[in-house]
C-alpha positions as CSV (number, residue, x, y, z in Angstrom):
1,M,9.9,-65.2,-60.6
2,E,8.6,-68.2,-62.5
3,I,5.0,-67.4,-63.6
4,E,2.1,-69.8,-63.3
5,E,3.2,-73.4,-63.7
6,R,-0.1,-74.9,-64.7
7,Q,-1.3,-77.4,-62.2
8,P,-2.7,-80.9,-63.2
9,V,-6.4,-80.8,-63.6
10,P,-8.2,-83.3,-61.2
11,A,-9.6,-86.3,-62.9
12,G,-12.9,-85.6,-64.6
13,S,-12.4,-81.9,-64.7
14,G,-11.9,-81.4,-68.4
15,R,-10.4,-78.0,-67.9
16,A,-8.2,-76.0,-65.6
17,E,-10.1,-74.3,-62.9
18,P,-9.1,-71.0,-61.5
19,S,-10.1,-69.8,-58.0
20,G,-12.5,-67.1,-56.9
21,A,-11.6,-63.8,-55.5
22,R,-11.8,-62.4,-52.1
23,P,-10.7,-58.8,-51.4
24,E,-13.6,-56.5,-51.1
25,E,-12.1,-53.5,-52.8
26,P,-9.9,-53.4,-55.8
27,V,-6.2,-54.1,-55.3
28,G,-4.1,-51.0,-55.9
29,E,-4.8,-47.3,-56.1
30,R,-7.7,-45.8,-57.9
31,S,-6.9,-44.0,-61.2
32,P,-8.2,-40.6,-61.7
33,E,-11.3,-40.4,-64.0
34,P,-10.1,-39.6,-67.6
35,S,-10.7,-36.2,-68.8
36,G,-13.3,-35.4,-71.4
37,P,-17.0,-34.6,-71.6
38,R,-19.1,-35.6,-68.6
39,R,-21.4,-38.6,-69.2
40,P,-25.0,-38.7,-68.3
41,P,-25.7,-40.0,-64.8
42,L,-27.0,-43.3,-66.0
43,A,-24.0,-43.9,-68.2
44,R,-21.7,-43.0,-65.3
45,R,-23.4,-45.5,-63.0
46,A,-23.2,-48.2,-65.6
47,L,-19.5,-47.7,-65.8
48,I,-18.7,-47.9,-62.0
49,G,-17.9,-51.6,-62.0
50,T,-15.6,-51.3,-65.0
51,A,-14.0,-48.1,-63.6
52,V,-13.0,-49.9,-60.4
53,G,-11.6,-52.8,-62.4
54,C,-9.6,-50.6,-64.6
55,A,-8.1,-48.8,-61.6
56,V,-7.0,-52.1,-60.2
57,L,-5.5,-53.3,-63.4
58,G,-3.0,-50.5,-63.1
59,G,-4.7,-47.8,-64.9
60,V,-3.8,-49.2,-68.3
61,L,-7.4,-50.0,-69.3
62,V,-9.1,-46.8,-70.2
63,L,-12.8,-46.1,-69.7
64,L,-14.4,-46.0,-73.0
65,P,-17.2,-43.7,-74.0
66,S,-20.7,-45.0,-73.4
67,V,-21.2,-45.3,-77.1
68,G,-18.7,-45.9,-79.9
69,R,-18.4,-44.4,-83.3
70,G,-21.7,-44.2,-85.1
71,G,-23.6,-44.6,-81.9
72,A,-22.8,-48.3,-81.4
73,P,-23.0,-49.5,-77.8
74,R,-19.8,-49.8,-75.8
75,P,-18.5,-53.4,-75.6
76,A,-19.2,-55.1,-72.3
77,P,-16.3,-55.4,-69.8
78,G,-14.0,-58.3,-70.6
79,P,-13.3,-61.3,-68.3
80,P,-10.3,-59.8,-66.5
81,A,-12.2,-56.6,-65.7
82,R,-15.2,-58.6,-64.5
83,A,-13.0,-60.7,-62.3
84,V,-11.4,-57.6,-60.7
85,T,-14.8,-56.0,-60.2
86,A,-16.0,-59.1,-58.4
87,M,-12.8,-59.1,-56.3
88,G,-13.4,-55.5,-55.4
89,A,-16.9,-56.4,-54.2
90,G,-15.6,-59.1,-51.9
91,V,-17.3,-61.9,-53.8
92,P,-16.2,-64.9,-55.9
93,A,-15.4,-64.2,-59.5
94,A,-16.6,-66.6,-62.2
95,L,-13.8,-69.1,-62.6
96,P,-13.3,-68.5,-66.3
97,D,-13.0,-64.8,-65.6
98,L,-10.5,-65.4,-63.0
99,A,-8.4,-67.6,-65.3
100,A,-8.4,-64.7,-67.8
101,L,-7.3,-62.3,-65.2
102,I,-4.4,-64.5,-64.2
103,D,-3.3,-64.9,-67.8
104,D,-3.6,-61.1,-68.2
105,R,-1.6,-60.3,-65.1
106,E,1.1,-62.9,-65.9
107,A,1.6,-61.2,-69.3
108,R,1.6,-57.8,-67.7
109,V,4.4,-58.6,-65.2
110,R,6.5,-60.3,-67.9
111,A,6.3,-57.1,-69.9
112,R,6.5,-54.8,-66.9
113,P,8.3,-56.6,-64.1
114,R,8.3,-53.5,-61.9
115,D,4.6,-53.1,-61.9
116,D,3.8,-53.5,-58.2
117,V,0.1,-53.2,-58.7
118,S,-0.1,-56.0,-61.2
119,W,2.0,-58.2,-59.0
120,A,-0.4,-57.6,-56.1
121,V,-3.4,-58.4,-58.3
122,L,-1.7,-61.6,-59.5
123,G,-0.9,-62.7,-56.0
124,V,-4.5,-62.2,-54.8
125,A,-5.8,-64.1,-57.9
126,Y,-3.4,-67.0,-57.2
127,T,-4.7,-67.1,-53.6
128,E,-8.2,-67.4,-54.7
129,R,-7.4,-70.0,-57.3
130,A,-5.9,-72.1,-54.5
131,R,-8.8,-71.4,-52.2
132,R,-11.5,-72.2,-54.7
133,T,-9.9,-75.3,-56.4
134,A,-7.9,-76.7,-53.5
135,A,-4.8,-76.5,-55.6
136,A,-2.5,-75.5,-52.7
137,A,0.5,-75.3,-54.9
138,Y,-0.7,-71.8,-55.9
139,Y,-0.2,-70.5,-52.4
140,P,3.6,-70.2,-52.7
141,K,3.1,-68.6,-56.0
142,A,0.7,-66.1,-54.4
143,E,3.2,-65.3,-51.7
144,K,6.1,-64.7,-54.2
145,A,3.9,-62.4,-56.2
146,L,2.7,-60.4,-53.2
147,R,6.2,-60.1,-51.7
148,T,7.5,-59.0,-55.1
149,S,4.9,-56.3,-55.0
150,L,5.9,-55.3,-51.5
151,G,9.6,-55.3,-52.4
152,L,9.0,-53.0,-55.4
153,R,6.9,-50.7,-53.2
154,P,7.8,-51.2,-49.6
155,K,5.9,-48.2,-48.3
156,D,2.2,-47.5,-48.5
157,N,1.5,-50.7,-50.4
158,V,-1.8,-51.5,-48.9
159,A,-2.7,-53.8,-51.7
160,A,0.2,-56.2,-51.0
161,L,-0.4,-56.1,-47.3
162,D,-4.1,-56.8,-47.7
163,G,-3.3,-59.6,-50.1
164,L,-0.8,-61.2,-47.6
165,A,-3.5,-61.0,-45.0
166,S,-5.9,-62.9,-47.2
167,L,-3.3,-65.4,-48.1
168,A,-2.5,-66.2,-44.5
169,D,-6.2,-66.5,-43.7
170,A,-6.6,-69.0,-46.6
171,R,-3.7,-71.0,-45.2
172,R,-5.2,-70.9,-41.7
173,D,-2.3,-69.0,-40.3
174,F,-4.6,-66.7,-38.3
175,R,-1.9,-64.9,-36.4
176,A,-0.1,-63.8,-39.5
177,A,-3.4,-62.9,-41.1
178,K,-4.2,-60.6,-38.2
179,Q,-0.7,-59.0,-38.3
180,W,-0.9,-58.3,-42.0
181,G,-4.4,-57.1,-41.8
182,E,-3.7,-54.6,-39.0
183,A,-0.7,-53.3,-41.0
184,A,-3.0,-52.7,-44.0
185,L,-5.5,-50.9,-41.9
186,K,-2.9,-48.6,-40.5
187,L,-2.4,-47.3,-44.1
188,S,-6.1,-47.5,-45.0
189,P,-8.4,-47.5,-42.0
190,K,-11.6,-47.6,-44.1
191,R,-10.5,-50.5,-46.3
192,W,-13.6,-52.5,-45.2
193,T,-12.6,-55.8,-46.9
194,T,-9.7,-56.1,-44.6
195,Y,-12.1,-56.2,-41.6
196,A,-13.6,-59.4,-43.1
197,T,-10.2,-61.0,-43.0
198,L,-9.7,-59.8,-39.4
199,V,-13.1,-61.4,-38.4
200,D,-11.8,-64.8,-39.6
201,A,-8.4,-64.3,-38.0
202,C,-9.6,-63.2,-34.6
203,T,-12.1,-66.1,-34.6
204,G,-9.3,-68.6,-35.4
205,L,-7.2,-67.1,-32.5
206,G,-10.1,-67.4,-30.1
207,D,-10.2,-63.6,-29.6
208,Y,-14.0,-63.2,-29.7
209,K,-14.1,-59.7,-28.4
210,A,-11.8,-58.6,-31.3
211,T,-14.0,-60.6,-33.6
212,G,-17.0,-58.5,-32.5
213,K,-15.1,-55.2,-32.9
214,A,-13.9,-56.1,-36.4
215,L,-17.5,-57.1,-37.4
216,G,-18.8,-53.8,-36.0
217,K,-16.2,-51.8,-38.0
218,L,-17.1,-53.8,-41.1
219,L,-20.9,-53.2,-40.8
220,D,-20.2,-49.5,-40.1
221,L,-18.4,-49.2,-43.4
222,R,-20.5,-51.6,-45.5
223,S,-23.9,-53.1,-45.4
224,G,-24.1,-55.1,-48.6
225,P,-24.4,-58.8,-49.3
226,S,-20.7,-59.6,-48.6
227,A,-20.8,-57.9,-45.2
228,R,-24.1,-59.7,-44.4
229,A,-22.4,-63.0,-45.2
230,V,-19.5,-62.3,-42.8
231,A,-22.0,-61.2,-40.1
232,S,-23.9,-64.5,-40.6
233,R,-20.7,-66.5,-39.7
234,V,-20.3,-64.5,-36.6
235,Y,-23.9,-64.9,-35.6
236,R,-23.6,-68.6,-36.1
237,D,-20.6,-68.8,-33.9
238,R,-22.5,-67.0,-31.2
239,G,-25.4,-69.5,-31.3
240,S,-27.8,-67.0,-32.9
241,R,-29.0,-69.3,-35.6
242,E,-32.0,-67.3,-36.6
243,D,-29.9,-64.2,-37.1
244,A,-27.4,-66.1,-39.0
245,A,-30.0,-67.6,-41.3
246,A,-31.7,-64.2,-41.9
247,A,-28.3,-62.5,-42.7
248,I,-27.3,-65.1,-45.3
249,S,-30.8,-65.1,-46.8
250,D,-30.5,-61.4,-47.3
251,A,-27.1,-61.8,-48.7
252,A,-28.2,-64.3,-51.3
253,A,-31.2,-62.2,-52.2
254,G,-28.9,-59.2,-52.8
255,A,-26.2,-61.0,-54.8
256,A,-25.3,-59.4,-58.1
257,T,-23.6,-62.4,-59.9
258,P,-24.2,-66.1,-60.1
259,S,-20.9,-67.0,-58.4
260,E,-21.7,-64.6,-55.5
261,Q,-25.2,-66.0,-55.1
262,A,-24.0,-69.6,-55.2
263,A,-21.5,-68.9,-52.4
264,F,-24.2,-67.5,-50.2
265,L,-26.7,-70.3,-51.0
266,R,-24.0,-72.8,-50.0
267,Q,-23.5,-71.0,-46.7
268,G,-27.2,-71.1,-46.1
269,G,-27.1,-74.8,-46.8
270,D,-24.4,-75.3,-44.2
271,L,-26.6,-73.5,-41.6
272,A,-29.6,-75.7,-42.5
273,W,-27.5,-78.8,-42.2
274,E,-26.1,-77.9,-38.8
275,R,-29.7,-77.6,-37.4
276,G,-30.7,-80.9,-39.0
277,D,-33.0,-79.5,-41.7
278,L,-32.0,-82.1,-44.3
279,Q,-34.3,-81.1,-47.2
280,E,-33.7,-77.4,-46.7
281,S,-30.0,-77.9,-46.8
282,L,-30.2,-80.1,-49.9
283,D,-32.4,-77.5,-51.6
284,H,-29.8,-74.8,-50.8
285,Y,-26.9,-76.9,-52.1
286,R,-28.7,-77.8,-55.3
287,A,-29.7,-74.2,-55.9
288,A,-26.0,-73.3,-55.4
289,M,-24.8,-75.9,-57.9
290,N,-27.5,-74.8,-60.4
291,T,-26.4,-71.2,-60.1
292,D,-22.6,-71.9,-60.3
293,A,-21.6,-75.4,-61.6
294,D,-18.1,-74.8,-60.3
295,G,-19.2,-74.6,-56.6
296,Y,-18.0,-78.0,-55.5
297,D,-18.4,-77.1,-51.8
298,A,-22.1,-77.3,-52.4
299,L,-21.7,-80.6,-54.2
300,A,-20.0,-82.1,-51.1
301,G,-22.8,-80.6,-49.0
302,Q,-25.3,-82.5,-51.2
303,G,-23.4,-85.7,-50.5
304,R,-23.7,-85.0,-46.8
305,A,-27.5,-84.4,-46.9
306,L,-28.2,-87.2,-49.3
307,A,-26.4,-89.7,-47.1
308,A,-28.5,-88.6,-44.1
309,L,-31.6,-89.0,-46.2
310,G,-30.6,-92.6,-47.0
311,R,-30.0,-91.9,-50.6
312,T,-26.6,-93.6,-50.4
313,S,-25.8,-94.1,-54.1
314,E,-26.4,-90.4,-54.9
315,A,-24.4,-89.4,-51.9
316,L,-21.4,-91.4,-53.0
317,R,-21.6,-90.0,-56.5
318,A,-21.7,-86.4,-55.2
319,Y,-18.8,-86.9,-52.8
320,R,-16.7,-88.6,-55.5
321,T,-17.2,-85.8,-58.0
322,A,-16.6,-83.1,-55.4
323,L,-13.4,-84.8,-54.3
324,A,-12.2,-85.3,-57.9
325,R,-12.8,-81.6,-58.7
326,R,-11.8,-80.1,-55.4
327,P,-9.6,-82.5,-53.5
328,T,-9.6,-81.5,-49.8
329,P,-8.8,-83.5,-46.7
330,R,-12.3,-82.9,-45.2
331,Y,-14.1,-84.3,-48.2
332,A,-11.8,-87.4,-48.0
333,L,-12.6,-87.8,-44.3
334,E,-16.4,-87.5,-44.8
335,L,-16.4,-89.9,-47.7
336,G,-14.2,-92.4,-45.8
337,E,-16.6,-92.3,-42.8
338,L,-19.6,-92.9,-45.1
339,Y,-17.8,-95.9,-46.6
340,E,-17.1,-97.1,-43.0
341,K,-20.7,-96.8,-42.1
342,L,-21.6,-98.9,-45.1
343,G,-19.2,-101.6,-44.0
344,L,-16.8,-100.9,-46.9
345,G,-13.6,-100.9,-44.8
346,G,-11.2,-101.1,-47.8
347,A,-12.8,-98.2,-49.6
348,A,-12.7,-96.2,-46.3
349,R,-9.0,-96.9,-45.9
350,V,-8.4,-95.6,-49.5
351,Q,-10.0,-92.3,-48.5
352,Y,-8.1,-92.1,-45.2
353,D,-4.8,-92.7,-47.1
354,L,-5.8,-90.0,-49.5
355,L,-6.5,-87.6,-46.6
356,R,-3.0,-88.1,-45.3
357,E,-1.5,-87.5,-48.7
358,L,-3.6,-84.3,-49.2
359,V,-2.5,-83.1,-45.8
360,R,1.1,-83.8,-46.7
361,R,0.9,-81.8,-49.9
362,E,-1.0,-78.9,-48.4
363,T,1.4,-78.7,-45.4
364,A,4.3,-78.5,-47.9
365,D,2.6,-75.5,-49.4
366,G,2.1,-73.7,-46.1
367,V,-1.5,-74.8,-45.2
368,D,-2.3,-75.6,-41.6
369,D,-4.4,-78.8,-41.7
370,E,-3.7,-79.8,-38.1
371,L,-7.4,-79.5,-37.2
372,V,-8.8,-82.0,-39.7
373,L,-5.8,-84.3,-39.3
374,G,-6.2,-84.3,-35.5
375,L,-9.9,-85.2,-35.7
376,F,-9.0,-88.0,-38.2
377,E,-6.2,-89.4,-36.1
378,A,-8.3,-89.2,-32.9
379,D,-11.1,-91.4,-34.5
380,H,-9.3,-93.5,-37.1
381,G,-5.5,-93.4,-36.4
382,D,-3.3,-92.5,-33.4
383,P,-5.1,-90.5,-30.7
384,R,-1.8,-89.7,-28.9
385,A,-0.3,-88.3,-32.1
386,A,-3.5,-86.2,-32.4
387,V,-3.1,-84.9,-28.9
388,R,0.5,-83.8,-29.6
389,A,-0.4,-82.1,-32.8
390,L,-3.5,-80.4,-31.4
391,R,-1.6,-79.2,-28.3
392,A,0.8,-77.4,-30.6
393,E,-2.1,-76.0,-32.6
394,W,-3.8,-74.8,-29.4
395,Q,-0.6,-72.9,-28.5
396,R,-0.6,-71.2,-31.9
397,Q,-4.3,-70.7,-32.5
398,P,-6.6,-71.3,-29.5
399,G,-9.9,-71.1,-31.2
400,I,-13.1,-73.0,-30.2
401,A,-12.7,-75.6,-33.0
402,V,-9.3,-76.5,-31.7
403,A,-10.5,-76.7,-28.1
404,D,-13.2,-79.2,-29.2
405,A,-10.8,-81.3,-31.3
406,L,-8.1,-81.3,-28.6
407,G,-10.7,-82.3,-25.9
408,W,-11.9,-85.2,-28.1
409,A,-8.3,-86.4,-28.9
410,L,-7.5,-86.4,-25.1
411,H,-10.7,-88.4,-24.5
412,R,-9.7,-90.9,-27.2
413,A,-6.3,-91.1,-25.6
414,G,-7.8,-91.9,-22.2
415,E,-7.2,-88.5,-20.6
416,D,-10.8,-87.7,-19.7
417,E,-10.3,-85.3,-16.8
418,E,-8.2,-83.0,-18.9
419,A,-10.4,-83.5,-21.9
420,L,-13.4,-82.2,-20.1
421,G,-11.9,-78.8,-19.6
422,F,-11.5,-78.3,-23.4
423,A,-14.9,-79.7,-24.1
424,V,-16.4,-77.2,-21.7
425,R,-14.4,-74.4,-23.4
426,A,-15.8,-75.4,-26.8
427,T,-19.4,-75.1,-25.5
428,D,-18.9,-72.1,-23.1
429,A,-20.7,-69.1,-24.6
430,E,-18.7,-66.7,-22.3
431,H,-15.5,-67.8,-24.0
432,G,-16.8,-67.9,-27.6
433,G,-18.3,-71.4,-27.5
434,G,-21.9,-70.4,-28.1
435,V,-22.2,-72.2,-31.4
436,R,-25.0,-74.8,-31.5
437,S,-22.9,-77.7,-32.6
438,A,-24.0,-81.3,-32.5
439,P,-20.5,-82.7,-32.7
440,Y,-19.3,-80.4,-29.8
441,A,-22.2,-81.4,-27.6
442,Y,-21.7,-85.1,-28.4
443,H,-18.0,-84.9,-27.6
444,R,-18.7,-83.3,-24.2
445,G,-21.4,-85.8,-23.4
446,R,-19.2,-88.8,-24.2
447,I,-16.4,-87.4,-22.0
448,E,-18.8,-86.8,-19.2
449,R,-20.3,-90.3,-19.5
450,D,-16.8,-91.9,-19.2
451,L,-16.2,-89.7,-16.1
452,G,-19.4,-91.1,-14.5
453,L,-21.2,-87.7,-14.8
454,S,-24.4,-89.4,-15.9
455,G,-26.7,-86.3,-15.6
456,P,-24.6,-83.9,-17.7
457,A,-23.8,-86.7,-20.1
458,R,-27.4,-87.4,-20.6
459,R,-28.2,-83.7,-21.2
460,H,-25.4,-83.2,-23.7
461,L,-25.9,-86.4,-25.7
462,A,-29.6,-85.5,-26.0
463,E,-28.7,-82.0,-27.0
464,A,-26.5,-83.2,-29.8
465,L,-29.3,-85.3,-31.2
466,R,-31.8,-82.4,-30.8
467,I,-29.5,-80.0,-32.7
468,N,-28.9,-82.5,-35.6
469,P,-29.8,-86.1,-35.3
470,Y,-27.8,-86.9,-38.5
471,F,-24.6,-85.0,-37.7
472,S,-22.3,-87.9,-38.5
473,P,-22.8,-91.3,-40.1
474,L,-20.7,-92.9,-37.3
475,L,-21.1,-90.6,-34.3
476,A,-24.8,-89.9,-34.4
477,P,-25.7,-93.7,-34.0
478,A,-23.0,-93.8,-31.2
479,A,-24.8,-90.9,-29.5
480,Q,-28.1,-92.7,-29.6
481,E,-26.6,-95.9,-28.2
482,A,-24.8,-94.0,-25.4
483,L,-27.9,-92.1,-24.5
484,A,-30.0,-95.3,-24.4
485,A,-27.4,-97.0,-22.2
486,L,-27.6,-94.1,-19.6
487,G,-31.4,-94.7,-19.4
488,E,-33.8,-92.4,-17.7
489,P,-32.6,-90.1,-14.8
490,P,-33.5,-91.3,-11.3
491,A,-36.4,-89.7,-9.6
492,G,-35.5,-86.5,-7.8
493,G,-32.6,-85.7,-10.2
494,P,-29.3,-87.4,-10.9
495,P,-27.1,-87.5,-7.8
496,D,-23.9,-87.3,-9.9
497,D,-24.6,-83.7,-10.8
498,A,-22.9,-82.9,-7.5
499,A,-19.7,-84.2,-9.0
500,E,-19.6,-81.2,-11.4
501,S,-17.8,-79.0,-8.9
502,G,-14.7,-77.8,-10.7
503,E,-12.2,-79.9,-8.6
504,P,-8.6,-79.9,-9.6
505,D,-7.3,-82.8,-11.6
506,G,-4.3,-85.0,-11.2
507,S,-1.9,-82.2,-12.3
508,G,-2.6,-80.2,-9.2
509,Q,-3.8,-77.3,-11.3
510,P,-7.3,-76.1,-10.9
511,G,-9.3,-76.3,-14.1
512,P,-11.5,-73.5,-15.4
513,S,-14.6,-72.7,-13.4
514,G,-17.7,-74.6,-14.3
515,Q,-19.9,-73.1,-16.9
516,S,-23.7,-73.0,-16.2
517,E,-25.9,-74.5,-18.8
518,G,-27.7,-71.1,-18.8
519,S,-25.6,-70.1,-21.7
520,D,-27.0,-73.1,-23.6
521,D,-30.5,-72.0,-22.7
522,A,-29.8,-68.6,-24.1
523,A,-28.8,-70.2,-27.4
524,G,-32.0,-72.2,-27.4
525,T,-31.1,-75.5,-25.8
526,A,-34.1,-77.1,-24.4
527,G,-33.9,-79.1,-21.2
528,A,-30.4,-78.0,-20.2
529,A,-31.4,-75.8,-17.3
530,G,-30.3,-76.5,-13.8
531,S,-26.8,-78.0,-14.3
532,S,-23.9,-76.7,-12.4
533,G,-20.3,-76.3,-13.5
534,V,-18.2,-79.2,-14.6
535,A,-15.0,-80.7,-13.3
536,G,-12.0,-78.6,-14.3
537,S,-9.1,-79.5,-16.4
538,P,-5.5,-78.3,-16.5
539,A,-4.5,-75.7,-19.0
540,S,-3.1,-77.1,-22.2
541,P,0.6,-77.6,-21.7
542,G,2.5,-74.8,-23.2
543,A,-0.6,-72.8,-23.8
544,G,-0.4,-71.0,-20.5
545,S,-4.1,-71.3,-19.9
546,L,-7.4,-72.0,-21.6
547,G,-7.9,-68.3,-22.1
548,A,-7.6,-66.9,-25.6
549,A,-4.1,-66.1,-26.6
550,V,-3.5,-62.4,-27.1
551,P,-2.0,-61.8,-30.6
552,P,1.0,-59.4,-30.9
553,T,0.1,-55.8,-30.9
554,E,2.8,-54.9,-33.4
555,P,1.9,-55.7,-37.0
556,A,5.2,-57.3,-37.6
557,R,5.7,-58.7,-41.1
558,P,5.6,-62.5,-40.6
559,S,7.7,-64.8,-42.6
560,A,6.4,-67.5,-44.8
561,R,5.2,-70.6,-43.1
């Protein structure tokens, strides 16, 4: 296997940037504690992090005595050991430490090409380098390393299986992530970090009961900051915003390293942004960047918040820097839409062209970018192409985000009756759509307006603006205009509410039953009570139904994408 072809550093970087780490327990088997005199309890506790790291590094690093010759203090763990310790805790490693770990493992497998543990560690490190820096070319390297480990040790290689699950999750191949994760848990049922991957995978597959079960297992096994951060994501998806905010606040307070704390602060900033708390979100993002200067997700978040606050020049600088250091399609889309809002059509087109190029590159490296590409095409490109791509994505991965995107693409393509069923699914708490999302509510309201359902449209457009009146530089003003055009409801209630009766559409297939707005009330939506169900839509062609697809029960080993 060719080891580590160094990737070009994005403009302005000044250095190669490794990625963070994900697995929550060290990759590989634990080494027995070396023989010798027992250390005092405090000394033993101080060495726990290094001991775990040494075990993962294949047992070659040896625990040193707590003091050296002449009573000198033992040297602090080196960068590779620190990176492995962070990976074992399920938190991002410092990027320089991760770079050192990659160099160390590459040297190890060159010298000992049959070292399956080192191959697994290297594969996980490559995955996190790709995830953290958006250098997707490292994903194929990660897969080769992990499959090499699995080939060297086909049985009982939980480290390689868990690494392949994390790799598939990073590539948004949620079905493969679930299969690999379940295979790892068969070998190690208490490997709690694998449950975090399963939470993501089951969410992406739209299997929200399985998501809850995986989270329950995770919290039974672990209650630290990493587990609280995973719980926060699930609470957010359920619409429990207060619980989500409390969980991520606890996680940030308990973080042990700057990289870990920065990741949790950024997650807290995202939650504040989604509920329209601009200054709080900006404070979180700035704190994250001050804690870890390599956290470019937080810098893009700053751009989002600054733009909403009207600080346009600062927003553009933040976005440009984030995109240069961590070039992702979503950043390009957000920056392009900001340019479009400012009337800079040429600059917007440059970003949209960049988005397509980034998607092309990432797709070649096995990343599933159909969701962001579909949303882009629906609003700025070819809506019918978006429908085709998102129908296929729904067949593969029928999660709530895909339901929303497909519904919106159908609306933009003029298929409003079918679009409404997907929009309802995306906002239906009984099927996992409990998240309080301004874009989802806006999409549903616009579809309902074009179907002549003025009462529901008025409610959902108003809901979008209540959740976050700044949710998009282009769509938030459109929501305000659409709501104003609908005017006040007629006295005695809107008569068109009766139209929301779940009638079949032109395909002859009955759509999903109408969802009461009571689920929105449970999530804290004001003024939404009293609506009945909405008109149905057909199931997505090829998807069988709007119900969540059931993943295979056998943990077959998937092939590379």
